[in-house]
C-alpha positions in Angstrom: 20.1 85.2 74.4 23.0 82.9 74.9 20.8 80.4 76.7 18.2 80.5 73.8 21.0 79.9 71.2 22.3 76.9 73.1 18.7 75.5 73.2 18.2 75.9 69.4 21.6 74.2 68.7 20.7 71.2 70.9 17.2 71.0 69.1 18.9 71.0 65.7 21.3 68.3 66.7 18.4 66.1 67.8 16.6 66.6 64.5 19.7 65.6 62.6 20.0 62.4 64.6 16.2 61.7 64.4 15.6 58.9 61.9 12.1 60.2 61.3 13.0 63.7 60.7 13.3 65.6 57.4 16.8 66.8 57.8 18.9 64.6 55.5 18.6 62.2 52.5 20.8 59.4 53.9 18.0 57.3 55.4 19.0 54.2 53.3 22.6 54.5 54.3 21.7 54.8 58.0 19.3 51.7 58.0 20.7 48.9 55.7 17.9 46.6 56.9 15.3 48.5 54.9 14.6 47.0 51.4 15.7 49.1 48.4 12.8 50.2 46.2 13.5 49.3 42.5 13.4 51.9 39.8 10.4 52.0 37.4 12.6 51.3 34.3 14.0 48.1 35.9 10.6 46.9 36.8 9.4 47.3 33.1 12.5 45.4 31.8 12.0 42.5 34.1 8.3 42.3 33.2 9.1 42.2 29.5 11.7 39.5 30.0 9.2 37.3 31.9 6.5 37.8 29.2 9.0 36.8 26.4 10.0 33.7 28.3 6.4 32.6 28.8 5.7 33.1 25.0 8.8 31.1 24.1 7.8 28.2 26.4 4.3 28.2 24.9 5.7 28.0 21.4 8.1 25.2 22.3 5.6 23.1 24.1 3.9 21.4 21.1 7.3 20.8 19.4 8.7 19.2 22.6 5.6 17.0 23.0 5.9 15.7 19.4 9.6 15.0 19.7 9.1 13.2 23.1 6.2 11.2 21.6 8.2 10.0 18.7 11.2 9.0 20.8 8.9 7.1 23.2 7.2 5.4 20.3 10.6 4.3 18.9 11.7 3.0 22.3 8.5 1.0 22.8 8.7 -0.5 19.3 12.2 -1.8 20.1 10.9 -3.5 23.2 8.5 -5.6 21.1 4.8 -6.0 20.4 3.8 -6.6 24.1 5.2 -3.2 25.2 4.1 -1.1 22.2 0.6 0.4 22.4 -1.5 0.6 19.3 -1.6 4.3 19.3 0.4 7.1 21.0 -0.9 10.7 21.0 -3.4 9.7 18.3 -0.7 8.4 15.9 -0.6 4.9 14.4 2.4 2.7 15.4 4.7 1.7 12.5 4.1 -1.8 11.1 6.4 -4.5 12.5 8.4 -6.5 9.9 8.0 -9.7 11.9 4.7 -11.4 12.7 3.8 -13.3 15.9 6.6 -15.5 17.3 9.1 -13.9 14.9 7.4 -15.2 11.8 8.1 -13.6 8.4 4.7 -13.4 6.8 4.1 -13.1 3.0 1.3 -13.8 0.5 2.1 -16.1 -2.5 0.2 -17.2 -5.6 0.1 -21.0 -5.9 -1.4 -21.1 -9.4 -0.1 -20.0 -12.8 -2.5 -18.1 -15.0 -3.8 -19.5 -18.2 -2.5 -17.4 -21.1 -3.2 -15.5 -23.2 -5.8 -13.3 -21.5 -8.5 -11.3 -23.3 -10.8 -8.6 -22.1 -14.2 -9.9 -21.1 -12.7 -13.4 -20.6 -12.5 -15.1 -17.2 -9.1 -15.1 -15.5 -8.3 -18.8 -14.8 -5.4 -20.9 -13.8 -3.7 -23.3 -16.2 -6.0 -25.9 -17.7 -9.0 -24.1 -16.2 -7.9 -24.6 -12.6 -8.8 -22.2 -9.8 -6.3 -19.6 -8.7 -5.1 -20.0 -5.1 -3.2 -17.7 -2.8 -1.6 -18.7 0.5 -0.2 -17.0 3.6 3.4 -18.3 4.2 5.9 -18.0 6.9 9.0 -17.3 4.8 11.2 -18.5 7.6 9.8 -22.1 7.4 8.1 -22.2 4.0 4.9 -23.4 5.7 1.4 -22.1 5.3 0.2 -20.2 8.3 -3.0 -22.0 9.4 -3.8 -20.3 12.7 -4.0 -16.9 14.2 -6.0 -13.9 13.0 -3.6 -13.4 10.0 -4.7 -16.8 8.6 -8.3 -15.4 8.2 -7.5 -12.0 6.8 -9.3 -10.3 4.0 -7.3 -9.6 0.8 -7.6 -7.1 -2.1 -7.0 -8.3 -5.7 -5.2 -5.5 -7.7 -3.6 -4.9 -11.0 0.2 -4.0 -11.1 2.5 -2.7 -13.7 4.1 -5.5 -15.7 7.6 -4.2 -15.1 7.2 -3.9 -11.3 10.3 -5.0 -9.5 11.9 -6.5 -12.6 15.4 -6.5 -11.2 14.8 -7.2 -7.5 12.2 -10.0 -7.8 11.7 -10.7 -4.1 12.6 -7.4 -2.4 10.1 -4.5 -2.2 8.5 -2.3 0.4 4.8 -1.6 0.9 5.3 1.9 -0.6 6.9 0.5 -3.7 4.1 -2.0 -4.1 1.5 0.7 -3.9 3.3 2.9 -6.3 3.0 0.3 -9.1 -0.8 -0.3 -8.7 -2.6 0.4 -12.0 -5.9 2.1 -12.1 -8.4 2.3 -14.9 -8.0 4.8 -17.7 -10.0 8.0 -17.4 -13.6 7.5 -18.5 -13.2 3.7 -18.4 -14.8 1.1 -16.2 -12.8 -0.4 -13.2 -9.9 -2.4 -14.6 -11.1 -5.6 -12.8 -14.6 -6.8 -12.5 -15.8 -9.6 -10.3 -14.6 -10.9 -7.0 -11.9 -8.4 -6.2 -11.7 -9.5 -2.5 -10.6 -12.9 -1.1 -10.9 -14.1 2.4 -8.3 -16.5 3.7 -9.4 -19.7 5.5 -6.6 -21.2 7.5 -4.1 -19.4 5.4 -5.5 -20.4 2.0 -7.7 -18.3 -0.4 -9.3 -18.8 -3.8 -10.0 -16.1 -6.4 -13.5 -16.2 -7.7 -14.7 -14.9 -11.1 -12.4 -12.1 -12.3 -12.5 -10.3 -15.7 -10.3 -7.6 -17.2 -12.3 -4.8 -18.8 -9.3 -3.2 -20.7 -6.2 -4.4 -22.5 -2.7 -3.8 -21.4 -1.4 -2.0 -24.5 -1.7 1.5 -23.0 0.8 1.2 -20.2 4.5 1.6 -20.4 5.4 -2.1 -20.2 2.3 -3.2 -22.2 1.9 -5.9 -19.6 0.0 -6.4 -16.3 0.5 -8.4 -13.2 -2.1 -9.5 -10.6 -1.3 -8.5 -7.1 -2.6 -9.3 -3.6 -2.4 -7.4 -0.4 -4.1 -7.5 3.0 -7.2 -5.3 3.1 -7.2 -2.1 5.3 -8.3 -2.8 8.8 -6.8 -6.3 9.0 -3.6 -7.3 10.7 -2.9 -3.8 11.8 0.7 -3.3 13.0 2.0 -6.4 11.2 3.8 -6.3 7.9 2.6 -9.0 5.5 4.4 -8.9 2.2 2.2 -8.7 -0.9 2.0 -11.3 -3.7 2.3 -10.8 -7.4 2.0 -13.0 -10.5 4.3 -13.2 -13.5 3.8 -10.4 -16.1 1.2 -11.1 -18.8 -0.5 -9.4 -21.8 -4.2 -8.7 -21.9 -5.5 -8.5 -25.5 -8.7 -7.0 -26.7 -11.5 -9.6 -26.9 -11.7 -8.9 -30.7 -8.5 -10.9 -31.1 -10.1 -13.8 -29.3 -12.5 -14.1 -32.2 -9.7 -15.4 -34.4 -7.7 -17.3 -31.7 -6.8 -20.9 -32.3 -7.5 -23.4 -29.5 -4.9 -25.7 -28.1 -6.1 -28.4 -28.1 -9.3 -27.7 -30.1 -12.5 -29.0 -28.7 -14.8 -31.2 -30.8 -17.5 -28.6 -30.9 -15.2 -25.8 -32.0 -15.6 -24.3 -35.4 -13.4 -26.0 -37.9 -11.4 -22.8 -38.5 -10.0 -23.1 -35.0 -7.6 -25.7 -36.4 -4.2 -24.6 -37.6 -3.8 -23.8 -41.3 -7.5 -23.0 -41.7 -8.2 -19.3 -41.8 -11.6 -18.0 -40.7 -13.7 -17.1 -43.7 -10.9 -18.1 -46.0 -11.2 -20.2 -49.2 -10.4 -23.5 -47.5 -12.9 -22.7 -44.7 -15.6 -22.0 -47.3 -15.1 -25.3 -49.2 -15.2 -27.3 -46.0 -18.5 -25.6 -45.0 -20.0 -26.2 -48.4 -19.3 -29.9 -47.9 -21.0 -30.0 -44.5 -17.8 -29.8 -42.5 -18.5 -27.1 -39.8 -16.8 -28.3 -36.7 -13.6 -30.0 -35.6 -15.7 -33.2 -35.0 -17.0 -33.2 -38.6 -13.4 -32.8 -39.9 -12.1 -35.7 -37.8 -15.0 -38.0 -38.7 -14.4 -37.4 -42.4 -10.7 -37.8 -41.9 -11.3 -41.3 -40.4 -14.2 -42.4 -42.6 -13.4 -41.0 -46.1 -10.0 -39.4 -46.6 -10.5 -39.4 -50.4 -13.5 -37.2 -50.0 -11.6 -34.9 -47.7 -8.8 -34.7 -50.3 -11.3 -33.8 -53.0 -12.5 -30.8 -51.0 -9.4 -28.9 -51.9 -6.2 -29.7 -53.8 -4.1 -28.2 -50.9 -5.5 -30.5 -48.2 -2.8 -33.1 -48.8 -0.2 -30.4 -48.5 -1.6 -29.0 -45.3 -2.5 -32.1 -43.3 -0.9 -35.5 -43.1 -3.9 -37.6 -44.1 
């Protein structure tokens, strides 16, 4: 019995020292080289953290792309036209203030308008001259005669008469566009005719142009003509727009009674000063065969006495 007890004691000791046995829960303490198995809760927490981080990165990616694109675009713009591409990430580059070789480009009217203007009447320069516009380099004052800018297409527009009243030569593209006048609701386009002009070696000429409405309905009661480069031309280059002096456009009915300066020989005699259309004096002149300015002058030279006899007020009105 004693021998059997010693045998069982030795067998129990061996099982206690046996790493593969079932007698003891300190396996991890006895073998530090074995990896520790993480708990289920910690695995779930780590998975949630990773998922949240991925979602955050996905949401930040488009924002970061846009910010980086804008910063790169600004940096390239500072390097000059040679380094700046026309488009980055599908966005149009901002317009440069300077043109090629550092030129400062602007449009300018070279003709003054013949005033007053009436609806339905042709817009002309003084003494019936054509209206010209030129492309200038403001740094030199010279007309730009070469390069793609000198052959650009232009739009003719109507502007508010009080546009840039205080700062005559300083405006932005946005300010110019904000003062463009459109036709009234239900009316025809405000300008009819040749509303586009093509430069040739930096010089353009306006064709036939007619106002279809008067200027009495806008705030300033006056218009200006404006010129700008048409869309699709000179992209990326800022060319300053042109504008005329402010003017009034009257209804054509007023032109029926307008005096002419100077009157033409074939004009009706009432176009002369002091002779009212369909007035008493006008009627007496017509009854004596004087219908035109030419008839009046002929009688004035040939027979002043007869002209005086037409009316007792003739001698008071004209120096015969």
